[in-house]
C-alpha positions as CSV (number, residue, x, y, z in Angstrom):
1,M,-0.9,-56.8,-21.6
2,I,-4.6,-56.6,-23.5
3,A,-7.3,-55.2,-21.6
4,N,-9.8,-58.3,-20.6
5,A,-13.7,-58.1,-21.8
6,R,-14.7,-57.4,-18.5
7,F,-12.9,-54.4,-17.3
8,P,-10.6,-51.6,-18.7
9,Q,-7.4,-51.5,-19.2
10,V,-7.0,-48.7,-16.9
11,R,-9.9,-46.7,-15.2
12,V,-9.6,-43.3,-14.5
13,L,-11.4,-41.7,-11.7
14,S,-11.2,-37.6,-11.0
15,T,-12.3,-35.3,-8.3
16,T,-12.0,-31.4,-8.4
17,D,-12.4,-28.5,-6.4
18,F,-13.3,-30.3,-3.1
19,H,-13.0,-26.8,-1.1
20,G,-13.0,-29.0,2.3
21,A,-16.2,-30.4,1.7
22,V,-15.9,-33.3,4.3
23,E,-19.3,-33.3,5.4
24,P,-22.2,-34.3,3.3
25,G,-24.6,-32.1,1.7
26,T,-28.2,-32.3,-0.1
27,D,-28.9,-32.5,-3.8
28,R,-31.4,-29.5,-4.1
29,Q,-34.0,-30.8,-6.3
30,S,-34.2,-34.6,-4.8
31,G,-33.5,-33.7,-1.3
32,R,-31.2,-36.9,-1.2
33,P,-27.8,-37.0,0.5
34,L,-24.9,-36.2,-1.4
35,G,-21.3,-35.7,-1.3
36,G,-19.1,-35.4,1.8
37,S,-15.9,-37.7,2.4
38,V,-17.4,-40.9,3.6
39,S,-20.1,-41.0,0.6
40,L,-17.0,-40.2,-2.0
41,A,-14.7,-42.5,-0.7
42,A,-17.2,-45.3,-0.6
43,H,-18.3,-44.9,-4.4
44,I,-14.1,-44.5,-5.4
45,E,-13.4,-47.6,-3.1
46,R,-16.3,-49.7,-5.2
47,L,-15.0,-48.7,-8.3
48,R,-11.4,-49.3,-7.5
49,A,-12.4,-52.6,-5.9
50,E,-13.6,-53.7,-9.5
51,N,-10.2,-52.8,-11.2
52,P,-7.9,-53.0,-8.2
53,E,-4.5,-52.8,-10.3
54,G,-5.9,-50.9,-12.9
55,T,-7.2,-47.8,-11.5
56,V,-6.0,-44.2,-11.1
57,L,-7.5,-41.4,-9.3
58,L,-6.8,-38.3,-10.1
59,D,-7.9,-34.6,-8.7
60,G,-8.4,-30.9,-10.4
61,G,-7.3,-28.9,-7.4
62,D,-8.7,-26.4,-5.0
63,C,-8.9,-29.1,-2.8
64,F,-8.2,-27.3,1.0
65,Q,-10.0,-24.2,1.4
66,G,-13.8,-23.7,1.9
67,T,-15.1,-25.4,5.3
68,M,-14.3,-24.8,9.1
69,I,-13.1,-28.9,9.4
70,S,-10.5,-28.0,6.7
71,N,-9.5,-24.2,7.1
72,L,-8.8,-24.5,10.7
73,Q,-6.1,-27.0,10.1
74,F,-5.3,-25.1,7.1
75,G,-6.2,-28.3,4.8
76,R,-4.6,-31.4,6.5
77,P,-8.0,-32.9,6.8
78,V,-8.3,-33.2,3.3
79,V,-4.8,-34.5,2.6
80,E,-5.2,-37.4,4.6
81,Q,-8.4,-38.0,3.2
82,M,-6.8,-38.2,-0.3
83,N,-3.8,-40.4,1.2
84,R,-6.7,-42.8,2.7
85,L,-8.1,-43.0,-0.8
86,R,-4.7,-43.4,-2.8
87,Y,-5.0,-40.5,-5.1
88,D,-2.3,-40.7,-7.9
89,A,-1.5,-36.9,-8.8
90,L,-3.4,-33.5,-8.1
91,A,-3.3,-30.1,-10.0
92,I,-2.5,-27.3,-7.9
93,G,-5.4,-24.7,-8.0
94,N,-5.4,-21.2,-7.2
95,H,-6.9,-21.5,-3.7
96,E,-3.8,-24.2,-3.2
97,F,-2.2,-20.7,-2.3
98,D,-4.3,-18.9,-0.1
99,W,-2.9,-19.5,3.2
100,G,0.9,-18.6,2.0
101,V,3.4,-20.7,-0.2
102,D,5.0,-22.2,3.6
103,V,1.4,-23.9,4.4
104,L,1.4,-25.2,0.7
105,R,4.8,-26.5,0.8
106,E,3.8,-28.4,3.9
107,R,0.7,-29.8,2.4
108,I,2.7,-31.2,-0.4
109,A,5.4,-32.6,2.1
110,Q,2.3,-34.2,3.7
111,A,0.7,-35.4,0.7
112,A,1.6,-39.2,-0.5
113,F,0.9,-38.2,-4.0
114,P,2.6,-35.2,-6.1
115,M,0.7,-32.0,-6.7
116,L,1.7,-30.9,-10.4
117,G,2.0,-27.1,-11.9
118,A,4.2,-27.2,-15.5
119,N,3.0,-23.6,-15.7
120,I,4.1,-22.3,-12.6
121,Y,7.3,-20.3,-13.0
122,V,9.8,-18.5,-11.0
123,K,9.4,-14.9,-12.0
124,G,11.7,-14.2,-14.9
125,T,13.0,-17.4,-15.4
126,D,12.6,-20.6,-17.0
127,R,12.6,-22.2,-13.7
128,H,9.7,-24.0,-11.8
129,P,9.9,-23.4,-8.1
130,E,11.8,-26.0,-6.1
131,W,8.7,-27.7,-4.6
132,V,6.8,-27.6,-7.8
133,K,6.9,-31.0,-10.2
134,P,5.6,-30.4,-13.4
135,W,5.0,-34.1,-14.3
136,T,5.0,-37.8,-13.1
137,I,4.5,-41.0,-14.1
138,V,2.7,-44.0,-12.7
139,E,2.5,-47.7,-13.3
140,K,-0.6,-49.6,-12.7
141,G,-0.9,-53.1,-13.8
142,G,2.1,-53.1,-16.1
143,V,0.6,-49.8,-18.1
144,R,2.5,-46.7,-17.5
145,I,0.5,-43.5,-17.5
146,G,2.0,-39.9,-17.3
147,F,0.5,-36.9,-16.0
148,V,1.3,-33.3,-16.5
149,G,-0.4,-30.9,-13.7
150,M,-1.3,-27.2,-14.7
151,T,-2.8,-24.3,-12.6
152,T,-5.0,-21.2,-13.8
153,T,-3.2,-18.5,-15.1
154,S,-5.6,-16.1,-13.6
155,T,-3.9,-17.3,-10.1
156,P,-2.7,-13.6,-9.1
157,T,-6.1,-12.2,-8.8
158,T,-7.8,-15.2,-7.3
159,T,-5.9,-15.8,-4.9
160,R,-4.0,-12.8,-2.3
161,P,-1.6,-11.4,-5.1
162,V,1.1,-11.0,-2.2
163,N,1.0,-15.2,-2.1
164,V,2.3,-15.5,-5.3
165,V,4.2,-12.1,-6.1
166,D,7.4,-14.6,-6.9
167,F,5.7,-16.8,-9.5
168,E,4.8,-16.5,-13.5
169,F,1.3,-18.7,-14.5
170,R,2.3,-19.0,-17.9
171,S,0.3,-20.3,-20.7
172,I,-1.4,-23.9,-20.1
173,A,-0.8,-25.1,-24.0
174,A,2.5,-24.2,-24.0
175,A,3.2,-26.3,-20.7
176,L,1.4,-29.1,-22.5
177,D,3.5,-28.8,-25.8
178,R,6.7,-28.4,-23.4
179,Y,6.0,-31.5,-21.5
180,I,4.3,-34.4,-22.9
181,P,6.8,-34.8,-25.0
182,E,9.3,-35.3,-22.4
183,V,6.8,-37.6,-20.6
184,R,6.3,-39.8,-23.9
185,A,10.3,-40.3,-24.3
186,Q,10.0,-41.9,-20.7
187,G,8.0,-45.2,-22.2
188,V,4.5,-44.1,-21.1
189,D,1.4,-45.7,-22.7
190,F,-0.7,-42.8,-21.7
191,V,-0.7,-39.1,-21.1
192,V,-3.2,-37.5,-19.0
193,A,-3.7,-33.6,-19.0
194,V,-4.9,-32.7,-15.3
195,M,-5.5,-28.9,-14.7
196,H,-7.2,-26.3,-12.9
197,E,-8.5,-24.6,-15.4
198,G,-12.4,-25.1,-16.8
199,G,-15.1,-24.4,-18.9
200,F,-18.8,-24.9,-19.5
201,C,-20.7,-27.1,-21.9
202,D,-24.8,-26.3,-22.6
203,E,-27.3,-28.6,-23.3
204,S,-26.2,-29.1,-26.9
205,G,-22.9,-30.4,-26.2
206,E,-21.0,-27.6,-27.3
207,C,-18.1,-26.5,-25.0
208,H,-16.4,-23.1,-24.1
209,G,-14.0,-21.8,-21.7
210,E,-10.2,-21.6,-20.6
211,A,-9.4,-24.9,-20.7
212,I,-11.0,-25.9,-23.8
213,D,-9.1,-23.2,-25.4
214,A,-6.1,-24.2,-24.0
215,L,-6.4,-28.3,-25.0
216,Q,-7.6,-27.1,-28.5
217,A,-4.4,-25.0,-28.7
218,T,-2.4,-27.5,-27.6
219,R,-0.1,-29.5,-30.4
220,A,0.9,-32.2,-28.5
221,R,-1.3,-35.3,-28.1
222,F,-2.7,-36.2,-24.8
223,D,-5.1,-39.2,-24.2
224,Y,-7.6,-37.9,-21.5
225,A,-7.9,-34.6,-19.8
226,V,-9.5,-33.9,-16.4
227,T,-10.1,-30.1,-16.0
228,G,-11.5,-28.2,-12.9
229,H,-12.1,-24.2,-11.8
230,T,-15.4,-23.4,-12.9
231,H,-17.3,-25.9,-10.6
232,S,-19.2,-27.1,-13.7
233,R,-20.0,-30.4,-15.5
234,V,-18.1,-31.0,-18.7
235,E,-17.9,-34.0,-20.9
236,T,-16.4,-33.4,-24.3
237,R,-13.6,-34.9,-26.6
238,I,-10.6,-32.2,-27.9
239,H,-8.2,-33.7,-30.4
240,G,-10.5,-37.1,-30.1
241,A,-9.5,-37.2,-26.1
242,P,-12.0,-37.2,-23.6
243,V,-12.1,-34.2,-21.7
244,V,-14.3,-34.5,-18.1
245,Q,-14.8,-32.1,-15.3
246,S,-16.9,-33.1,-12.0
247,F,-18.7,-29.8,-10.4
248,S,-17.5,-29.7,-6.9
249,N,-17.8,-29.7,-3.4
250,S,-17.1,-33.6,-3.5
251,T,-20.6,-33.8,-5.5
252,A,-19.6,-35.9,-8.2
253,F,-16.9,-37.7,-10.0
254,G,-15.5,-38.2,-13.3
255,L,-15.1,-42.0,-15.0
256,G,-13.4,-42.9,-17.6
257,R,-11.3,-45.7,-19.3
258,L,-7.8,-46.2,-21.1
259,D,-7.0,-49.2,-23.3
260,L,-4.3,-50.6,-25.0
261,D,-4.6,-53.5,-27.7
262,A,-1.6,-55.6,-28.4
263,A,-0.7,-53.6,-31.7
264,G,-0.2,-50.8,-29.4
265,I,-3.3,-49.0,-30.1
266,V,-4.9,-46.4,-27.7
267,T,-8.4,-45.7,-26.8
268,A,-10.0,-43.8,-24.7
269,E,-13.8,-43.3,-23.4
270,L,-15.2,-41.4,-21.1
271,V,-18.1,-43.0,-19.0
272,G,-19.3,-39.7,-17.7
273,V,-19.6,-37.5,-14.3
274,R,-21.3,-39.6,-11.6
275,Q,-23.5,-37.8,-8.6
276,A,-22.1,-39.1,-5.5
277,Y,-25.3,-40.0,-3.6
278,A,-24.8,-41.4,-0.3
279,D,-27.9,-43.4,-0.4
280,E,-25.9,-45.6,-3.1
281,V,-23.1,-46.8,-1.0
282,E,-22.2,-48.2,2.2
283,P,-20.5,-45.7,4.1
284,D,-16.7,-46.0,4.4
285,A,-15.8,-47.6,7.7
286,A,-12.3,-45.7,8.1
287,V,-13.2,-42.0,6.8
288,T,-16.0,-42.0,8.7
289,A,-13.6,-42.5,11.3
290,L,-11.3,-39.8,9.8
291,V,-14.2,-37.1,9.5
292,E,-15.6,-37.9,12.9
293,R,-12.4,-37.0,14.7
294,F,-11.9,-33.8,13.1
295,R,-15.5,-32.7,13.2
296,L,-15.1,-33.6,17.0
297,L,-12.3,-31.0,17.1
298,Q,-14.5,-27.7,16.2
299,E,-17.8,-29.5,16.8
300,D,-19.0,-26.7,19.9
301,L,-18.0,-23.7,17.9
302,V,-19.7,-25.1,14.3
303,A,-23.1,-25.8,15.9
304,R,-23.6,-22.0,18.0
305,V,-26.6,-20.4,16.3
306,V,-25.4,-16.8,15.1
307,M,-28.8,-15.4,13.7
308,T,-32.0,-16.6,12.2
309,L,-33.3,-16.2,8.7
310,P,-37.0,-15.7,8.2
311,E,-36.4,-16.5,4.2
312,P,-33.6,-17.9,2.2
313,L,-30.7,-15.9,1.0
314,D,-29.8,-17.2,-2.4
315,K,-25.9,-16.4,-3.8
316,P,-26.0,-15.9,-7.9
317,R,-22.8,-15.9,-9.1
318,R,-23.5,-12.4,-10.5
319,G,-25.5,-9.0,-9.5
320,D,-27.1,-7.1,-6.5
321,F,-28.2,-9.3,-4.0
322,P,-29.9,-9.4,-0.1
323,L,-26.9,-11.9,1.1
324,G,-23.8,-9.6,-0.8
325,R,-25.6,-6.2,0.9
326,L,-25.8,-7.7,4.6
327,I,-22.0,-8.6,4.2
328,A,-21.1,-5.4,2.5
329,D,-23.1,-3.2,5.3
330,A,-21.3,-5.4,7.7
331,Q,-18.0,-4.5,6.7
332,R,-19.0,-0.8,6.6
333,S,-20.3,-0.9,9.9
334,M,-17.2,-2.5,11.2
335,T,-14.7,0.4,10.1
336,G,-17.0,3.2,9.6
337,T,-16.0,4.2,6.4
338,Q,-18.0,6.1,4.3
339,V,-18.5,3.5,1.6
340,S,-17.3,-0.4,0.9
341,L,-16.9,-2.9,-1.9
342,M,-17.1,-6.4,-1.6
343,N,-16.3,-8.8,-4.2
344,N,-18.8,-11.7,-5.2
345,G,-16.1,-14.3,-5.8
346,G,-15.7,-14.2,-1.8
347,I,-19.3,-14.9,-1.3
348,R,-19.6,-18.8,-1.3
349,R,-22.8,-20.3,-0.3
350,P,-26.5,-19.2,0.3
351,L,-28.3,-19.7,3.5
352,P,-31.4,-21.3,4.0
353,A,-34.0,-20.1,6.2
354,G,-34.3,-20.8,9.8
355,D,-31.1,-20.8,12.5
356,I,-27.7,-20.0,10.9
357,T,-24.8,-21.3,12.6
358,Y,-21.0,-20.2,12.8
359,G,-20.0,-23.2,10.9
360,E,-22.9,-22.0,7.5
361,L,-21.4,-18.3,8.2
362,F,-17.7,-20.0,8.0
363,E,-18.4,-21.8,4.5
364,L,-20.0,-18.4,3.3
365,Q,-17.0,-16.6,4.1
366,P,-13.8,-19.3,4.2
367,F,-11.2,-17.3,3.3
368,G,-10.3,-15.8,6.2
369,N,-9.6,-12.3,4.7
370,T,-9.0,-9.2,6.7
371,L,-10.9,-5.7,5.9
372,V,-8.5,-2.9,4.4
373,T,-9.6,0.7,5.0
374,M,-8.1,3.7,2.8
375,T,-8.8,6.6,1.6
376,L,-9.1,6.6,-2.3
377,P,-9.8,9.5,-5.3
378,G,-12.9,9.6,-6.3
379,D,-11.8,8.9,-10.0
380,R,-10.5,5.3,-8.3
381,L,-13.8,4.4,-6.6
382,L,-15.5,5.1,-10.1
383,A,-12.9,2.9,-12.0
384,A,-13.4,-0.2,-9.0
385,L,-17.5,0.5,-9.9
386,E,-16.3,0.5,-13.7
387,H,-14.3,-2.9,-13.3
388,A,-17.1,-4.5,-10.8
389,M,-19.4,-4.3,-14.0
390,E,-17.1,-6.1,-16.7
391,D,-19.5,-8.3,-19.2
392,A,-22.1,-6.0,-18.7
393,G,-23.2,-7.7,-15.1
394,T,-22.1,-6.6,-11.5
395,D,-19.7,-8.3,-9.5
396,A,-19.2,-6.4,-6.6
397,Q,-21.6,-5.8,-3.6
398,V,-21.9,-2.2,-2.5
399,S,-22.4,-0.2,1.1
400,G,-23.0,3.2,1.6
401,M,-23.5,4.5,-1.8
402,T,-26.3,3.9,-4.8
403,V,-24.7,3.5,-8.8
404,R,-26.7,3.8,-11.7
405,Y,-25.5,2.3,-15.1
406,D,-26.3,1.9,-18.4
407,P,-24.8,-1.5,-19.4
408,R,-25.3,-0.8,-23.0
409,R,-22.6,2.0,-23.1
410,P,-18.9,1.0,-23.6
411,Y,-16.6,-0.2,-21.2
412,G,-15.1,3.1,-19.1
413,D,-18.5,5.1,-19.5
414,R,-21.2,2.8,-18.1
415,I,-21.8,4.7,-14.6
416,L,-24.1,7.1,-15.1
417,E,-24.2,8.5,-11.5
418,V,-22.9,7.4,-7.8
419,R,-25.2,8.8,-5.3
420,L,-23.5,8.5,-1.4
421,G,-25.3,7.5,1.9
422,D,-25.9,11.3,2.5
423,D,-27.6,11.8,-1.3
424,T,-24.7,13.7,-2.1
425,R,-23.2,12.8,-5.7
426,L,-19.9,11.2,-5.8
427,D,-17.0,13.5,-7.2
428,P,-14.2,12.3,-9.4
429,G,-12.1,15.0,-7.9
430,A,-12.9,14.5,-4.1
431,A,-11.7,11.9,-2.0
432,Y,-13.5,8.8,0.0
433,T,-13.2,6.6,3.0
434,V,-13.3,2.9,1.6
435,T,-13.4,-0.5,3.1
436,V,-12.4,-3.9,0.9
437,N,-10.7,-7.0,2.3
438,D,-7.3,-7.6,1.5
439,F,-7.7,-9.2,-1.6
440,M,-9.2,-6.4,-3.2
441,A,-6.7,-4.1,-1.7
442,T,-3.5,-5.8,-3.5
443,G,-5.5,-5.8,-6.7
444,G,-7.1,-9.5,-6.7
445,G,-9.8,-9.9,-9.1
446,G,-8.1,-7.0,-10.8
447,Y,-8.7,-4.3,-8.7
448,T,-5.8,-2.7,-9.3
449,M,-7.4,0.6,-8.5
450,F,-7.0,0.3,-4.8
451,L,-3.4,0.2,-4.8
452,D,-4.0,3.6,-5.4
453,G,-5.3,4.1,-1.8
454,R,-4.0,6.3,0.4
455,D,-3.7,6.3,4.4
456,V,-4.3,2.5,3.9
457,V,-5.0,0.5,7.5
458,Q,-4.6,-2.8,7.3
459,T,-7.2,-3.6,10.4
460,G,-6.7,-7.1,11.1
461,I,-10.5,-7.6,11.3
462,V,-11.4,-10.7,9.5
463,D,-14.6,-10.5,7.3
464,L,-16.3,-13.4,8.9
465,D,-15.9,-12.2,12.2
466,A,-17.0,-8.3,11.3
467,L,-20.1,-10.1,9.8
468,V,-20.7,-12.1,12.9
469,A,-20.7,-9.2,15.1
470,Y,-22.8,-7.3,12.9
471,V,-25.3,-9.8,12.4
472,S,-25.3,-10.6,16.3
473,E,-26.2,-7.4,17.0
474,L,-29.4,-6.7,14.7
475,P,-33.1,-7.3,15.9
476,Q,-33.8,-11.4,15.4
477,P,-34.4,-12.3,13.1
478,V,-32.3,-10.7,10.0
479,R,-34.0,-9.1,7.2
480,A,-31.2,-8.6,4.7
481,P,-31.5,-5.4,3.0
482,G,-34.2,-5.5,0.2
483,D,-32.8,-1.8,-1.4
484,R,-31.2,-2.3,-4.8
485,R,-28.1,-0.8,-5.2
486,W,-27.3,-1.3,-8.8
487,I,-29.9,0.3,-10.5
488,P,-29.9,-0.2,-14.6
489,E,-30.9,2.7,-16.8
490,S,-33.7,0.6,-18.3
491,S,-35.6,0.2,-14.7
492,G,-36.1,4.0,-15.0
C-alpha cells in the first residue's frame, strides 16, 4: 500500500499529561479558550475524519490525577473519554500509581486500549507485573504499527513510594533495546516509542532531559517517539526519528506522519505541536454530554467559595513564594508542630485574584496526601533542607523557620543558619516536631531523612482539608505570607 498524495499513510496524533483536565482553561497570553475534553476531542475527530483508516492516537501518561471531576471518581471519567476517542495506546505515568495498584488495575480493565510499561518489573525479577503489557501492535489501513511504552525511572520518588514498593522502574533505553526487536519480529511496518519521560527544548532547538538521553542511548531503531512528564514542548529528531511532546492539561496535541513506499522505505515526519483552541472547532456533542454528566455530580462542591484573594498568587517551579508559604502555614497550624515542610511538586497551579472556589483549591492540591507528624533529630531536619536545595535552588516551602543559605557552597554545606519561630537557632543535636505530607514522610521526592523520624503519627488529615480549614478562619480577603523564609547569603 502506497501513501496517497493527499494524506499520510499513517497520521500520528498524541497527547500527554492530561491530569484530569476535562474542563477548558484560558490561554494566558491571548485570553482565548484553550483545552478541555470537548475542544481536544473536536480537534482529534476533525483530523481523524481526514484519514479515518490511517490515524493512530497515543498518550504519554499521567492522565487521571489532577481535577475534582477525575479525582473524585479515581480517573473513571478520563478513561471513559479516552475510550470514546478511540485511543490506541498509553504509556503508564508515575501519577497513575497515586491511588494504588488496585485502582490502576481497575482503570486498565476499564480501558479499551492497552496501558504500556516495558520497563516496569516485579522487584528482583525479570518479569513484568501480570497487569502490564510492554508493547502492542495495531493495524491501520493494512499498515502494522508497534508501540513500546515506558514509564519514568523516577516513579518511586514521584508517587507515594509505598504504592510501588514491589516494583522496579529500570532503564528506558534498555527496555527499548529489548522489545523493539521483538516487536519488529512480528512483521510491523513502524515502531513508535511512547514514554512517560520528557525533556525540554530551548529557542535554538537544542533539547535535553531524561527522555532525550534515553532515546539517544537506544541502539534499536524506532521510527517515531512520543514523550511526556515534563509538561513541555518537544519537537526534535533523534537517530533520524521525530520526537514530540505536547505540553499538558489537554491544551495541545502532537501531529506527525509515517509513510511506507512501494519499496518498503519508511519515512517519518513531525508536523508539530498544535494548541487545542476551543474557538477553532465546533464542540464535540458526545464528549460535551459526557463532561456535563460528570460535572453535575460535583457541581455544588466545586462552586463553593472558600476565600477571597486581593491579588493573584503565582506558582513558580522553584523558590520561596507566598502561595507555598500559605500552604505550609496551614499544615503546621492544623497539627501544632514546631515546623513544617511542603514539597513544591505538590503545589499544582496558581490562584487568580478574587473569589477562590473549592474546585480551584482542589486543583491546587489534588493528590489527597495526608499530613504526618514526627519528632525528627535536628541533623536530619538540616539534611532535609539541604536536599530541598538541590541544583542550587529551593524546592520546598517551610513554616516555623527561616533558612539562611549560600548557594555557592558545595552540596551538604549550603545551610548557614536556621532560626525557629521563637528566634532560637536550630541545634543539630536536638529534636523537633515536624509536619510533612505522607508522600515526603515515606521518602518521596528523595526525602529519605524523614524515614528517621520518631513518634510518627499518621493524622489522616488531607492536605487540602487543612488548607480549606485554615484559610476559612483567616480575615478576608486573605493575604498570603510576605515574609521571606529562604534567605540567600547575597541578600545580606
